[in-house]
C-alpha positions as CSV (number, residue, x, y, z in Angstrom):
1,M,123.2,94.3,80.7
2,T,123.8,97.5,82.6
3,Q,123.1,98.0,86.3
4,T,120.4,100.5,85.3
5,S,118.6,98.1,83.1
6,L,118.9,95.4,85.7
7,Q,117.2,97.7,88.2
8,D,114.4,98.2,85.8
9,L,113.6,94.5,86.1
10,S,112.3,95.1,89.6
11,F,108.5,94.9,89.2
12,N,106.9,98.0,90.6
13,Y,103.3,98.2,89.3
14,F,102.9,101.4,91.2
15,P,106.3,103.0,91.1
16,D,105.5,105.7,93.6
17,N,104.0,103.4,96.2
18,Y,106.0,100.5,97.6
19,R,103.1,99.1,99.7
20,W,100.7,98.9,96.8
21,S,103.3,97.4,94.5
22,H,104.1,94.8,97.2
23,G,100.4,94.0,97.7
24,L,99.8,93.5,94.0
25,L,102.9,91.3,93.7
26,L,101.5,89.3,96.7
27,A,98.6,88.3,94.5
28,L,100.4,88.0,91.2
29,N,103.1,85.7,92.6
30,N,100.6,83.1,93.6
31,A,99.8,82.4,90.0
32,P,102.1,79.3,89.6
33,W,100.1,77.6,92.3
34,G,96.6,78.6,91.2
35,G,96.2,81.5,93.6
36,S,95.7,84.2,91.0
37,E,95.3,84.8,87.3
38,I,97.6,87.4,85.7
39,G,94.7,89.0,83.7
40,E,92.5,89.3,86.8
41,V,95.2,90.9,88.8
42,N,96.0,93.3,86.0
43,R,92.3,94.3,85.8
44,V,92.4,95.4,89.4
45,G,95.7,97.2,89.0
46,L,94.4,99.2,86.0
47,R,91.3,100.2,87.9
48,L,93.4,101.5,90.7
49,M,96.0,103.4,88.6
50,D,94.4,106.8,89.2
51,R,93.5,106.2,92.9
52,L,97.0,105.7,94.2
53,G,97.1,105.4,98.0
54,D,93.4,105.3,98.5
55,D,93.2,102.1,100.7
56,E,89.4,102.1,100.7
57,A,89.5,102.0,96.9
58,W,92.0,99.2,97.1
59,F,89.7,97.2,99.3
60,R,86.6,97.8,97.2
61,E,88.3,96.9,93.8
62,W,89.8,93.7,95.2
63,A,86.6,92.7,96.9
64,A,84.7,93.3,93.7
65,Q,87.1,91.1,91.7
66,A,86.9,88.4,94.4
67,E,83.1,88.5,94.4
68,H,83.1,88.2,90.6
69,V,85.5,85.2,90.6
70,E,83.7,83.5,93.5
71,R,80.4,83.8,91.6
72,M,81.9,82.2,88.6
73,G,83.3,79.4,90.8
74,R,79.9,78.8,92.5
75,D,78.3,78.6,89.0
76,R,80.9,76.1,87.9
77,L,80.2,74.0,91.0
78,A,76.4,74.2,90.4
79,A,77.1,72.9,86.8
80,G,79.0,70.0,88.2
81,Y,82.6,71.1,87.3
82,R,84.3,70.6,90.6
83,R,87.9,71.1,89.5
84,S,87.1,74.3,87.7
85,A,85.1,75.5,90.7
86,A,88.1,74.8,93.0
87,G,90.4,76.9,90.8
88,Y,88.0,79.9,90.8
89,L,87.5,79.7,94.6
90,L,91.2,79.5,95.3
91,R,91.7,82.7,93.4
92,A,88.8,84.4,95.0
93,S,90.2,83.5,98.4
94,C,93.5,85.2,97.5
95,Y,91.8,88.4,96.2
96,Y,89.6,88.7,99.3
97,H,92.6,88.5,101.6
98,V,94.9,90.8,99.5
99,G,92.2,93.4,99.4
100,E,91.4,93.4,103.1
101,R,94.9,93.7,104.4
102,F,95.4,97.5,104.3
103,L,92.3,98.3,106.4
104,T,92.9,99.0,110.1
105,P,90.9,99.3,112.2
106,K,88.9,96.5,110.8
107,T,85.2,96.9,110.0
108,A,82.3,94.6,109.7
109,E,82.6,94.8,106.0
110,S,86.3,94.0,105.9
111,D,85.8,91.1,108.4
112,A,83.0,89.8,106.1
113,A,85.4,89.9,103.1
114,Y,88.1,88.2,105.1
115,R,85.6,85.5,106.2
116,S,84.6,85.0,102.5
117,G,88.3,84.4,101.7
118,V,88.5,81.7,104.4
119,D,85.3,80.1,103.2
120,C,86.3,80.1,99.6
121,F,89.6,78.4,100.4
122,R,87.9,75.8,102.6
123,D,85.4,75.1,99.8
124,A,88.1,74.9,97.2
125,A,90.1,72.4,99.3
126,G,87.0,70.2,99.7
127,L,86.7,69.9,95.9
128,T,90.2,68.4,95.3
129,D,92.4,65.9,97.0
130,R,95.7,66.8,95.3
131,P,96.9,67.6,97.9
132,R,94.4,66.8,100.6
133,I,93.9,69.9,102.9
134,E,92.1,69.8,106.2
135,S,91.0,72.8,108.4
136,V,92.1,71.9,111.9
137,E,92.4,73.4,115.4
138,I,95.6,73.4,117.4
139,P,95.2,73.5,121.2
140,Y,96.5,76.8,122.6
141,E,96.2,78.0,126.2
142,G,92.6,77.0,126.9
143,G,91.5,77.6,123.4
144,S,92.8,76.8,119.9
145,L,94.4,78.3,116.9
146,P,93.1,77.8,113.3
147,A,95.4,75.9,110.9
148,L,95.5,74.1,107.6
149,Y,96.9,70.6,107.5
150,V,98.3,69.8,104.1
151,H,98.8,66.0,103.7
152,A,102.0,64.7,102.2
153,E,101.8,63.0,98.8
154,N,104.0,60.4,97.2
155,T,104.5,58.6,100.5
156,T,104.9,54.9,101.5
157,A,101.9,53.5,103.2
158,G,102.5,52.7,106.9
159,T,105.8,54.6,107.0
160,P,105.7,57.8,109.0
161,G,107.1,60.8,107.1
162,P,108.3,64.4,107.7
163,A,106.4,67.6,108.2
164,M,106.9,71.3,108.6
165,V,105.1,73.7,110.9
166,Y,104.6,77.0,109.0
167,F,103.7,80.3,110.7
168,D,102.6,83.6,109.1
169,G,104.5,86.9,109.2
170,F,103.4,90.4,110.2
171,D,100.4,90.7,107.9
172,I,99.9,87.4,106.0
173,T,97.3,84.6,106.4
174,K,97.4,80.8,106.3
175,E,95.4,80.8,103.1
176,L,97.9,83.0,101.3
177,Q,100.7,81.0,102.8
178,Y,99.4,77.8,101.2
179,L,99.4,79.6,97.8
180,K,103.2,80.2,98.1
181,G,104.1,76.8,96.8
182,V,103.1,74.5,99.7
183,R,101.6,72.2,97.1
184,D,105.1,71.5,95.8
185,L,106.3,70.7,99.3
186,A,103.5,68.2,99.7
187,E,104.5,66.6,96.4
188,R,108.0,66.0,97.9
189,G,106.4,63.8,100.6
190,I,106.5,66.4,103.3
191,A,103.3,67.4,105.2
192,C,102.7,71.0,106.2
193,L,100.8,72.5,109.1
194,I,100.1,76.2,108.3
195,V,99.0,78.0,111.5
196,D,97.4,81.4,112.1
197,G,99.3,82.3,115.3
198,P,98.5,85.1,117.7
199,G,98.4,88.4,115.8
200,N,97.7,86.7,112.5
201,G,94.8,85.8,110.3
202,E,91.7,84.4,112.0
203,A,93.5,84.4,115.4
204,I,93.5,88.2,115.6
205,R,90.4,88.9,113.6
206,F,87.9,86.5,115.1
207,R,89.5,85.3,118.3
208,G,91.1,88.5,119.6
209,L,94.5,86.9,120.1
210,P,97.2,89.6,119.9
211,L,100.8,89.1,118.9
212,H,103.4,88.2,121.6
213,H,107.1,87.5,121.5
214,E,107.1,84.0,123.0
215,T,106.5,82.0,119.9
216,E,107.3,78.7,121.7
217,R,103.9,79.0,123.5
218,Y,102.1,78.1,120.3
219,A,105.0,76.4,118.4
220,T,105.2,73.6,120.9
221,P,101.5,72.7,120.7
222,A,101.8,72.8,116.9
223,Y,104.7,70.4,117.1
224,E,102.9,68.1,119.5
225,W,99.7,68.1,117.4
226,L,101.8,66.8,114.4
227,A,103.8,64.4,116.5
228,T,100.7,62.5,117.7
229,R,99.7,61.6,114.1
230,D,100.5,58.1,112.9
231,E,101.6,59.3,109.5
232,I,104.2,61.8,110.9
233,D,107.7,61.0,112.2
234,A,108.1,63.0,115.4
235,D,111.8,63.2,114.8
236,R,111.4,64.9,111.4
237,I,109.2,67.9,112.1
238,G,110.7,71.3,111.2
239,V,109.5,74.9,111.6
240,M,109.5,77.8,109.2
241,A,107.9,81.2,108.9
242,I,108.0,84.3,106.5
243,S,108.9,87.9,106.9
244,L,108.4,88.8,110.6
245,G,108.3,85.0,110.9
246,G,112.1,85.4,110.6
247,Y,111.7,86.1,114.3
248,Y,109.0,83.5,115.0
249,A,110.7,80.5,113.5
250,P,114.2,81.0,115.1
251,R,112.5,81.7,118.4
252,A,110.5,78.5,118.1
253,A,113.6,76.4,117.2
254,A,115.6,77.9,120.0
255,F,113.0,77.1,122.7
256,E,111.5,73.9,121.3
257,P,114.6,71.7,120.5
258,R,112.5,68.9,119.2
259,F,112.1,70.8,115.9
260,A,114.4,69.0,113.4
261,C,115.3,72.1,111.3
262,C,114.4,75.7,111.0
263,V,113.8,78.0,108.0
264,A,113.6,81.8,108.3
265,W,112.1,83.1,105.1
266,G,113.4,86.6,105.5
267,A,115.7,87.9,108.2
268,Q,114.9,89.6,111.5
269,W,117.3,90.6,114.3
270,D,116.0,93.5,116.4
271,Y,112.4,94.2,115.6
272,H,112.2,97.0,118.2
273,A,115.1,98.8,116.4
274,T,113.5,98.2,113.1
275,W,110.3,100.1,114.2
276,V,112.2,102.9,115.8
277,R,113.8,103.5,112.5
278,R,110.5,103.2,110.6
279,L,108.7,105.6,112.9
280,E,111.5,108.2,112.7
281,R,111.2,108.1,109.0
282,I,107.4,108.5,109.1
283,D,107.8,111.5,111.4
284,R,110.1,113.0,108.7
285,S,107.5,112.2,106.0
286,D,110.1,109.9,104.5
287,N,107.9,106.9,104.1
288,P,109.7,103.6,104.9
289,A,109.1,100.4,102.9
290,L,106.1,98.8,104.6
291,S,103.8,96.1,103.3
292,V,100.8,97.5,105.3
293,P,100.0,100.8,106.9
294,W,102.1,101.4,110.0
295,H,99.1,101.4,112.4
296,H,98.6,97.7,111.6
297,L,101.3,97.3,114.3
298,L,99.1,98.7,117.0
299,W,96.2,96.4,116.0
300,V,98.2,93.1,116.0
301,L,99.9,94.0,119.3
302,G,96.6,95.0,120.9
303,V,97.8,98.4,122.0
304,N,96.6,102.0,121.4
305,T,99.7,104.1,121.0
306,R,103.2,104.1,119.4
307,E,104.8,104.3,122.8
308,E,102.9,101.2,124.0
309,A,103.9,99.4,120.8
310,L,107.6,100.2,121.2
311,T,107.5,99.0,124.8
312,A,106.0,95.7,123.7
313,L,108.6,95.3,120.9
314,R,111.6,95.5,123.3
315,S,111.3,91.7,123.7
316,Y,111.3,91.0,119.9
317,R,115.1,90.6,119.7
318,L,117.0,87.5,118.6
319,D,120.3,88.2,120.2
320,G,120.6,85.7,123.1
321,V,118.0,83.5,121.4
322,V,119.4,82.2,118.1
323,Q,122.6,81.1,119.9
324,R,120.5,78.3,121.4
325,I,119.6,76.8,118.0
326,E,121.3,73.5,117.5
327,R,119.5,72.0,114.5
328,P,120.0,72.7,110.8
329,F,119.1,76.3,110.0
330,L,118.4,78.1,106.7
331,L,118.0,81.9,106.3
332,L,116.8,83.3,103.0
333,H,117.3,87.0,102.3
334,G,117.2,89.3,99.2
335,E,120.3,91.5,98.9
336,G,118.1,94.5,98.1
337,D,115.4,93.9,100.8
338,E,114.0,97.4,101.5
339,Q,112.2,96.3,104.7
340,I,115.0,94.6,106.5
341,P,118.7,95.5,105.8
342,L,121.2,93.0,104.8
343,A,123.3,93.8,107.9
344,D,120.4,92.4,110.1
345,A,120.4,89.2,108.1
346,Q,124.2,88.8,108.6
347,A,124.0,89.6,112.3
348,C,121.3,87.0,112.8
349,F,123.1,84.4,110.8
350,D,126.4,84.9,112.5
351,A,124.8,84.5,115.9
352,V,123.0,81.2,115.2
353,G,124.5,78.5,117.3
354,S,124.0,75.6,114.8
355,K,127.0,74.2,113.1
356,D,124.8,73.3,110.1
357,K,123.6,76.7,108.9
358,T,123.1,78.3,105.5
359,L,122.6,81.9,104.5
360,R,121.0,82.0,101.0
361,L,121.3,85.5,99.5
362,F,119.5,86.3,96.3
363,T,121.1,88.9,94.0
364,R,119.5,91.3,91.5
365,E,120.9,89.4,88.6
366,E,119.2,86.1,89.5
367,G,116.0,87.5,91.0
368,G,114.6,87.1,94.5
369,Y,116.4,90.4,95.3
370,H,113.6,91.9,97.3
371,H,111.8,91.2,100.5
372,C,111.1,87.4,100.8
373,Q,111.7,87.1,97.1
374,I,108.6,89.0,96.3
375,D,110.0,89.7,92.8
376,N,110.6,86.0,92.0
377,L,108.8,83.8,94.4
378,S,109.4,80.5,92.5
379,I,113.2,80.5,93.1
380,G,112.8,81.3,96.7
381,V,110.3,78.4,97.2
382,A,112.6,76.0,95.2
383,A,115.6,76.9,97.4
384,M,113.6,76.3,100.6
385,W,112.0,73.1,99.5
386,D,115.3,71.6,98.2
387,W,117.0,72.3,101.5
388,I,114.1,71.0,103.6
389,E,113.9,67.8,101.4
390,D,117.6,67.2,102.0
391,K,117.3,67.7,105.8
392,L,114.1,65.9,106.5
393,H,114.3,63.0,104.0
394,G,118.0,62.5,104.9
395,E,119.5,59.4,103.3
396,Q,116.3,58.9,101.2
397,A,116.6,62.4,99.6
398,D,118.8,61.3,96.7
399,D,116.6,58.3,95.9
400,R,113.5,60.5,96.0
401,K,115.0,63.1,93.6
402,G,115.5,60.4,91.0
403,Q,111.9,59.4,91.3
404,Q,110.4,62.9,90.9
């Protein structure tokens, strides 16, 4: 197979719009875990083909699909088919959140759609117990942060087990995060606490909590919330995050040494420098690869101007931070990541202080070549969960593999 034909394997539904292709893949790649249906996603994509770049149209088409699927789910529930209803509602949740993500500033209509996505997910979770999912609140500086607690499966009664704290990225939500294979992690006997931290999900939309660089301020409360639970072994709680979370998770592990391991799903190094480059390209009308419109940055930081944003981002640097990490560390990165260059991944990995560290690079040939393995989510998820299972189950890992 030639290099040209390999490049053609990269899935770009909208070849002239990175952001829209990325957004559609965000929905499509949830299919293995019940978060989308390929035919439903394709229907939306086809309706948008002649409206490329119209973010209002994007919102309305996804919202219409979400409302349709939600109605079908509610009808199934009224007829007594709980499992079918749960499947429909999970997909509706995904479509609501994928559709709303490009709109900033937010509106009453977009907030309502987002809330519908949260409600659909909560209702779906209440209709099934495989795995069991609870909506919980994590104490945070006089208030709280919304989170999903996914209970571990295949555990031994009375024996505390491991867990992961899982944070969002720049523009993702806890509901979408669950649909990225967390069910498989629970099946491995590992619980998961998925948190909308400041600047993410409900925390920014409904609680007015902007992003800040001191991840440990909410990572430590998340760790301590898990550590108090009888079914969790406080010595086997790890931390992970996706995309911009490649800053959050290493920062959390560096300043909260009780985390047993750390996974950065996508590299970060100097986020200020990243945005300087991006804004320079925007000024030249040379659009950078972004997953949401650039002004999303102002909203999550709680600022009004580019200058204020760049000032705030000066603290989002990992040099001098990751050197403090002592526990096992995994960094995943696609060699063709168009958002964060491979050089940043290598710089971060080289600086990490842990003696037990792994850089997992995904090539074009195997898939997972793009940002956070958006072109092949399943192999990225498998690589992470295998590594986490080895680190948190320890000597039991080999025995458990044979039982699965």
